[in-house]
C-alpha positions as CSV (number, residue, x, y, z in Angstrom):
1,M,9.2,16.3,71.8
2,V,5.7,15.6,74.0
3,L,6.6,13.5,77.3
4,E,3.9,12.3,79.7
5,G,4.0,11.5,83.2
6,S,6.4,11.8,86.0
7,T,5.8,9.1,88.6
8,D,8.9,8.2,90.0
9,V,9.7,4.2,89.7
10,G,11.2,2.1,92.5
11,T,13.4,3.6,95.5
12,P,17.3,4.9,95.3
13,G,19.6,2.1,94.9
14,S,17.0,-0.7,94.1
15,L,16.8,-0.8,90.1
16,G,18.0,2.8,89.7
17,L,15.2,3.6,87.4
18,R,13.3,6.7,87.4
19,Q,10.4,8.1,85.3
20,T,10.6,11.4,84.2
21,S,8.9,14.2,81.7
22,A,12.0,16.1,80.8
23,K,15.8,14.9,80.7
24,A,18.8,17.3,81.0
25,P,21.8,16.3,78.5
26,R,24.3,13.7,80.4
27,I,28.0,14.1,79.7
28,L,29.2,10.6,80.5
29,P,32.8,10.6,81.9
30,A,35.5,8.8,80.3
31,P,35.9,5.4,81.6
32,P,39.1,4.7,83.7
33,P,42.1,3.2,81.9
34,D,42.3,-0.7,82.3
35,T,45.7,-0.8,83.9
36,L,44.8,-4.4,84.1
37,L,45.2,-5.5,80.6
38,L,48.5,-3.5,80.1
39,G,51.3,-6.3,79.1
40,K,48.8,-9.2,79.9
41,E,46.3,-11.5,78.1
42,P,42.9,-10.2,78.5
43,V,40.4,-11.9,81.0
44,K,38.3,-14.8,79.1
45,Y,34.9,-14.9,80.2
46,G,33.8,-17.6,78.7
47,E,33.3,-19.5,75.2
48,L,30.0,-19.8,72.7
49,I,30.2,-22.8,70.8
50,V,27.3,-23.4,68.3
51,L,26.4,-27.0,68.0
52,G,26.3,-29.0,65.0
53,Y,29.8,-28.1,63.6
54,N,32.7,-30.4,64.3
55,G,35.2,-27.8,65.0
56,S,34.7,-25.4,62.4
57,L,31.8,-23.8,60.0
58,A,32.0,-26.1,56.6
59,S,33.0,-23.0,54.8
60,G,35.8,-22.0,57.4
61,D,35.6,-20.0,60.2
62,K,35.9,-16.2,59.1
63,G,36.1,-13.0,61.4
64,R,32.6,-12.9,63.6
65,R,31.3,-15.9,61.3
66,R,32.5,-19.0,63.0
67,S,31.7,-22.2,65.0
68,R,33.0,-20.9,68.3
69,L,33.9,-17.4,69.9
70,A,35.6,-16.6,72.8
71,L,34.1,-13.7,75.1
72,S,37.3,-11.8,76.5
73,R,37.5,-8.6,78.7
74,R,37.3,-5.8,76.3
75,P,40.1,-2.9,76.6
76,Q,37.4,-0.4,77.4
77,A,33.7,-1.1,79.0
78,N,30.8,-1.0,76.2
79,G,28.3,-2.4,79.1
80,V,24.9,-0.4,79.4
81,K,22.3,-0.5,82.0
82,P,18.7,0.9,82.5
83,D,18.3,4.4,83.5
84,V,15.0,6.2,82.8
85,V,11.8,5.2,81.8
86,H,10.0,7.7,79.4
87,H,5.9,7.2,79.0
88,I,5.5,9.1,75.3
89,S,3.0,9.4,72.3
90,T,3.4,6.7,70.1
91,P,4.3,9.1,66.7
92,L,6.9,10.4,68.6
93,V,8.9,7.2,69.3
94,S,10.7,7.7,65.9
95,K,12.1,10.9,67.0
96,A,12.4,10.0,70.3
97,L,14.9,7.1,69.3
98,S,16.9,9.4,66.9
99,N,19.9,9.7,69.4
100,R,22.2,6.8,68.2
101,G,24.7,7.3,71.0
102,Q,21.6,6.6,73.5
103,H,20.8,3.0,74.2
104,S,17.1,2.5,74.7
105,I,14.2,-0.1,74.3
106,S,11.2,0.8,73.2
107,Y,7.7,-0.8,74.1
108,T,4.5,0.4,71.7
109,L,1.4,-0.3,74.1
110,S,-1.0,1.1,72.1
111,R,-1.1,3.4,69.2
112,S,-1.2,6.2,71.1
113,H,1.1,5.4,73.8
114,S,4.8,3.4,74.3
115,V,7.1,3.5,76.9
116,I,11.1,4.1,76.6
117,V,13.6,3.0,78.9
118,E,17.0,4.9,78.3
119,Y,20.1,2.6,79.2
120,T,23.1,4.7,80.5
121,H,27.0,3.3,79.9
122,D,27.8,0.7,82.7
123,N,31.5,1.2,83.4
124,D,31.6,-2.4,85.3
125,T,30.2,-4.4,82.5
126,D,31.0,-5.6,78.8
127,M,28.6,-6.3,76.2
128,F,28.6,-8.8,73.5
129,Q,25.5,-9.3,70.9
130,I,24.5,-12.4,69.2
131,G,22.6,-12.4,66.1
132,R,22.0,-13.1,62.2
133,S,22.9,-9.6,61.3
134,T,26.2,-8.9,59.6
135,E,26.3,-5.3,61.1
136,N,29.2,-4.0,63.0
137,M,27.3,-4.0,66.4
138,I,26.8,-8.2,66.2
139,D,30.1,-9.7,68.0
140,F,28.7,-13.4,66.8
141,V,27.0,-14.0,63.4
142,V,24.9,-16.9,63.8
143,T,22.9,-18.5,61.2
144,D,20.7,-21.4,60.9
145,T,22.1,-25.3,61.6
146,T,20.7,-27.7,59.6
147,P,21.7,-31.6,60.4
148,G,25.1,-32.4,58.7
149,G,26.6,-29.1,60.2
150,V,25.8,-26.8,57.1
151,A,24.9,-23.7,57.8
152,G,21.7,-21.8,55.8
153,E,23.1,-19.7,53.2
154,G,21.5,-17.7,50.6
155,P,18.1,-16.2,50.2
156,A,16.2,-19.3,49.8
157,A,17.3,-20.3,53.1
158,Q,14.4,-18.2,55.1
159,S,16.0,-17.5,58.8
160,T,14.3,-17.9,61.8
161,I,17.2,-16.4,63.8
162,S,16.4,-12.8,64.5
163,R,18.9,-10.2,63.2
164,Y,19.4,-9.2,66.9
165,A,18.7,-12.3,68.7
166,C,20.1,-11.9,72.0
167,R,23.2,-10.2,74.1
168,V,25.5,-11.3,77.0
169,I,26.4,-8.9,79.7
170,C,29.7,-10.1,81.3
171,E,30.8,-8.3,84.8
172,R,34.5,-6.8,84.2
173,W,35.7,-8.0,87.9
174,P,35.8,-11.5,89.6
175,P,33.6,-13.6,89.6
176,Y,33.3,-12.5,85.8
177,T,29.5,-13.4,85.7
178,A,27.9,-13.9,82.5
179,R,24.1,-13.0,82.0
180,I,21.8,-13.6,78.9
181,Y,19.1,-11.4,77.8
182,A,17.0,-11.8,75.2
183,A,17.0,-9.2,72.0
184,G,20.3,-7.2,71.2
185,F,20.6,-3.5,69.8
186,D,20.6,-2.4,66.6
187,A,22.4,-0.1,64.5
188,S,20.6,3.0,66.1
189,S,21.4,1.4,69.6
190,N,17.6,0.6,69.9
191,I,15.7,-2.7,70.7
192,F,12.0,-2.0,69.7
193,L,9.2,-4.1,70.7
194,G,6.0,-3.7,68.4
195,E,2.5,-3.5,69.2
196,R,2.2,-7.3,68.3
197,A,5.2,-8.3,70.7
198,A,4.4,-10.1,73.9
199,K,5.3,-7.5,76.3
200,W,3.7,-6.6,79.8
201,R,4.4,-4.4,83.2
202,T,6.2,-6.0,86.0
203,P,4.5,-5.9,89.4
204,D,6.7,-3.0,90.4
205,G,5.7,-0.8,87.4
206,L,8.3,-1.5,85.1
207,M,8.4,-3.1,81.6
208,D,9.5,-6.4,80.3
209,G,8.9,-8.2,77.0
210,L,10.0,-11.5,74.8
211,T,11.1,-11.6,71.2
212,T,9.2,-13.2,68.5
213,N,10.7,-16.4,68.4
214,G,12.2,-16.3,71.9
215,V,15.7,-17.1,73.1
216,L,15.6,-20.7,75.5
217,V,18.2,-21.4,78.0
218,M,18.5,-24.8,79.6
219,H,21.1,-25.2,82.5
220,P,22.4,-28.7,83.4
221,A,22.0,-30.1,86.5
222,G,25.4,-30.8,88.0
223,G,27.2,-28.7,85.9
224,F,29.0,-29.9,82.5
225,S,31.0,-32.8,83.9
226,E,30.5,-36.5,84.1
227,G,27.7,-36.3,86.2
228,S,25.6,-34.0,84.5
229,M,22.1,-34.4,83.7
230,P,19.7,-32.2,81.5
231,G,17.9,-29.5,83.2
232,V,14.8,-27.9,82.4
233,W,14.5,-25.7,79.0
234,R,13.4,-21.9,79.9
235,E,12.7,-18.6,78.2
236,I,14.7,-15.3,78.8
237,S,13.2,-12.0,78.6
238,V,14.4,-9.0,77.4
239,C,15.2,-7.9,81.1
240,G,16.7,-11.1,81.8
241,N,14.0,-12.5,83.6
242,V,13.0,-16.3,83.7
243,Y,9.8,-18.0,82.2
244,T,8.4,-21.2,81.4
245,L,7.8,-21.9,77.8
246,R,5.4,-20.8,75.7
247,D,2.8,-22.7,74.3
248,S,4.3,-22.6,71.0
249,R,7.5,-20.4,70.0
250,S,5.8,-17.2,68.6
251,A,2.8,-17.3,70.9
252,Q,1.9,-13.7,72.7
253,Q,1.0,-15.1,75.9
254,R,4.3,-15.5,78.2
255,G,4.7,-18.3,80.5
256,K,5.1,-18.1,84.4
257,L,7.8,-16.1,86.1
258,V,10.5,-18.8,87.5
259,E,11.2,-16.6,90.5
260,N,13.9,-19.1,91.9
261,E,16.1,-19.1,88.9
262,S,18.3,-16.4,87.2
263,N,20.0,-15.6,83.5
264,V,23.4,-16.1,84.8
265,L,24.8,-18.5,82.9
266,R,27.2,-21.5,83.6
267,D,29.3,-24.1,82.4
268,G,27.3,-26.2,79.9
269,S,24.2,-23.5,79.3
270,L,22.4,-23.9,76.4
271,I,20.8,-21.1,74.7
272,D,18.5,-21.9,71.6
273,L,18.1,-19.1,69.2
274,C,15.2,-20.8,67.2
275,G,17.7,-22.1,64.3
276,A,20.8,-22.4,66.2
277,T,21.9,-23.6,69.7
278,L,25.0,-22.6,71.6
279,L,26.8,-24.0,74.5
280,W,28.2,-21.7,77.1
281,R,31.6,-23.0,78.7
282,T,33.8,-21.1,81.0
283,P,37.1,-21.2,81.6
284,A,37.3,-23.7,84.4
285,G,35.1,-25.8,82.7
286,L,37.3,-26.0,79.5
287,L,40.3,-26.9,81.7
288,R,38.0,-30.0,82.0
289,A,37.7,-30.7,78.7
290,P,40.0,-32.4,76.4
291,T,42.3,-30.6,74.5
292,L,43.2,-30.9,70.5
293,K,46.5,-32.4,71.2
294,Q,44.6,-34.8,73.7
295,L,42.4,-35.7,71.0
296,E,44.8,-36.3,68.5
297,A,46.7,-38.5,71.1
298,Q,43.6,-40.6,71.3
299,R,43.5,-40.8,67.2
300,Q,47.1,-42.1,67.1
301,E,46.6,-44.5,70.0
302,A,43.2,-45.8,68.6
303,N,45.1,-46.2,65.1
304,A,48.2,-48.0,67.0
305,A,45.9,-50.8,68.0
306,R,45.6,-51.8,64.3
307,P,42.0,-52.6,64.8
308,Q,41.0,-54.8,61.9
309,C,37.5,-55.6,59.3
310,P,36.4,-59.2,60.9
311,V,35.4,-59.9,57.2
312,G,38.1,-58.2,54.6
313,L,40.7,-58.4,57.3
314,S,42.0,-55.3,56.4
315,T,43.7,-52.9,59.2
316,L,41.1,-50.0,59.9
317,A,42.7,-46.4,60.9
318,F,40.7,-43.0,61.5
319,P,42.1,-40.2,58.9
320,S,43.5,-36.9,60.3
321,P,41.5,-34.1,60.8
322,A,43.4,-32.2,58.3
323,R,42.5,-34.6,55.6
324,G,38.5,-33.4,55.3
325,R,35.7,-34.5,56.6
326,D,33.4,-35.2,53.3
327,V,34.7,-38.3,51.7
328,P,35.7,-41.2,53.6
329,D,39.2,-42.8,53.6
330,K,40.0,-46.3,52.3
331,Q,41.0,-47.1,55.8
332,Q,38.3,-45.6,57.3
333,P,36.3,-47.6,59.9
334,W,32.3,-48.1,59.1
335,V,29.9,-48.9,61.7
336,Y,26.5,-51.1,62.0
337,V,24.8,-48.5,64.1
338,R,22.2,-51.1,65.6
339,C,24.9,-53.5,67.1
340,G,28.0,-51.6,67.0
341,H,30.3,-53.8,65.3
342,V,33.1,-52.1,63.3
343,H,34.1,-52.9,59.9
344,G,36.1,-51.7,57.0
345,Y,33.7,-50.7,53.9
346,H,32.0,-53.0,51.5
347,S,29.5,-53.3,49.4
348,W,27.5,-56.6,50.3
349,G,24.9,-57.5,52.7
350,C,22.3,-54.6,51.6
351,R,18.8,-54.9,52.5
352,R,17.1,-52.5,50.1
353,E,13.6,-53.6,51.0
354,R,14.5,-51.9,54.3
355,G,15.8,-48.9,52.7
356,P,19.0,-47.8,50.6
357,Q,21.0,-47.3,53.7
358,E,20.0,-50.4,55.2
359,R,23.0,-53.3,55.9
360,E,22.8,-56.8,57.7
361,C,25.4,-57.0,60.0
362,P,27.9,-60.4,59.2
363,L,28.8,-61.0,62.9
364,C,24.9,-60.7,64.5
365,R,22.8,-60.7,61.8
366,L,21.1,-57.0,62.9
367,V,20.0,-55.1,59.9
368,G,20.6,-51.4,60.4
369,P,22.2,-48.1,58.8
370,Y,25.8,-48.8,58.1
371,V,28.1,-45.6,58.3
372,P,31.4,-44.4,58.6
373,L,32.9,-43.2,61.7
374,W,33.9,-39.7,62.1
375,L,35.9,-38.3,65.3
376,G,34.4,-35.7,67.2
377,Q,36.7,-32.9,67.0
378,E,35.1,-29.9,69.0
379,A,36.7,-30.4,72.1
380,G,34.2,-28.1,74.0
381,L,31.6,-30.3,73.5
382,C,33.0,-33.0,75.5
383,L,32.2,-33.8,79.1
384,D,35.4,-35.4,79.8
385,P,38.8,-36.8,78.2
386,G,37.6,-40.4,77.9
387,P,38.6,-42.6,75.3
388,P,36.4,-42.1,71.9
389,S,34.4,-45.4,72.5
390,H,30.8,-44.5,71.5
391,A,29.1,-43.5,68.5
392,F,26.0,-41.5,67.7
393,A,23.6,-43.3,66.1
394,P,22.9,-42.6,62.7
395,C,25.8,-40.3,62.1
396,G,28.8,-42.2,63.4
397,H,30.3,-39.2,65.5
398,V,32.8,-40.6,67.8
399,C,33.1,-39.3,71.6
400,S,33.6,-40.9,75.2
401,E,30.8,-42.5,76.8
402,K,29.8,-40.0,79.1
403,T,29.7,-37.4,76.2
404,A,27.8,-39.6,74.2
405,R,25.0,-40.5,76.7
406,Y,24.6,-36.7,78.2
407,W,24.0,-35.7,74.4
408,A,21.9,-38.4,73.7
409,Q,19.5,-38.1,76.5
410,T,19.4,-34.0,75.9
411,P,16.4,-32.7,74.3
412,L,16.9,-29.9,71.8
413,P,14.3,-27.5,70.9
414,H,13.1,-27.7,66.9
415,G,10.7,-26.0,65.3
416,T,7.7,-24.1,67.2
417,H,7.1,-26.5,70.1
418,A,9.3,-29.7,69.1
419,F,12.3,-31.3,71.2
420,H,14.5,-33.9,69.9
421,A,18.1,-35.3,70.8
422,A,20.9,-34.5,68.1
423,C,24.3,-35.3,67.7
424,P,26.2,-32.1,69.0
425,F,28.9,-32.4,66.2
426,C,26.8,-32.4,63.3
427,G,23.1,-31.9,64.4
428,A,21.6,-35.1,63.1
429,W,18.6,-36.4,65.0
430,L,19.4,-39.3,66.9
431,T,17.9,-42.6,66.6
432,G,17.5,-45.8,68.1
433,E,16.6,-46.7,71.6
434,N,19.8,-45.0,73.4
435,G,20.6,-42.7,70.4
436,C,24.3,-43.7,70.6
437,V,25.8,-47.0,70.5
438,R,29.2,-48.9,71.9
439,L,31.7,-49.6,69.4
440,I,33.2,-53.4,69.2
441,F,36.5,-53.5,67.4
442,Q,38.5,-56.3,66.2
443,G,42.3,-56.3,67.2
444,P,44.9,-57.6,64.9
445,L,45.0,-61.5,64.6
446,D,48.8,-61.5,64.9
């Protein structure tokens, strides 16, 4: 191997990086036994929830391919941290990266020059990788989400999510801080940024870069609670630095460095992988969210009120989640999404000149979509355990008022540079002035 350059980088105790022209083999000590896990449940760092799925994938959650993944403390640490920087002739990069046991990031600067940053084992962190690849090094397999909660499958669905999209590094000790980084290590334990990838030298002489379609992060203002407001979308680099967005998703020119923000995930942080958006929930935040038992109790309470169709006078009832979510039940509530009046299903009032889904509400005469109501079953997407009083338009998913209003004003990335609010339970784009509507039920006449 031909190595070039031997300039020291930084000072001891800063980033712990150095440049060298040769490097002796390093034997890493075995990590100490994890005595804190003996006989106890592992510490949970948090959970990642994919937006657009109402509790599970349409085909069911299986293994690493699921709608929700809990990140827990591993029996043995598998985190890595940057260690040594090599300047090397580009033709020799493949030889330099042939050691599968050595994690590294390769930056190709030109046809004759590359920079390789070697990573070493970190006893104090756990690493979790997310991406489209089904290889073993990926902990959470994520595919493109289309409106309606259907994942893109098969060769016809060309994915925009990277095979090794991003990685989350969690500290194994309190306060168990989780950090997000763009790109994940492949089967050879490498991250490769080619000559066309956006990359640069930092002011301190190190390297950094962006992935092709980027990893975007948004931290909500005020946390993920009743008073939350959407934050500003940023892009995360391979080294975890925060930048303003590029002009388009895959532009080679990076945004500006945002020095007063970090890559630390907070309760309610959104992570967009250009095809799927993930929500990060902390254990403390999930304690404030409703449980599945609470959601079921709310369903039974709503049905116990015996709401009626104001025209057909039939009793309405939300079906059990176990029944399925594709075909409406005979007693299923339906709503006119422009006004919020809830009815049973009927076939009259069509305004075909306005479109096949347009109906006229018999109570207020407003014309608009007429859809079945479905209760939101993914509790982690809810800001509070409030009653199911509002529905998203036009899909009809029901949740609390605060949850509906938060997601209705949260722009989610779409395509190369567009943003649009969407239902968190199915991914449908929201329409209308507010994106959601207050439900108006009629009680029983007796």
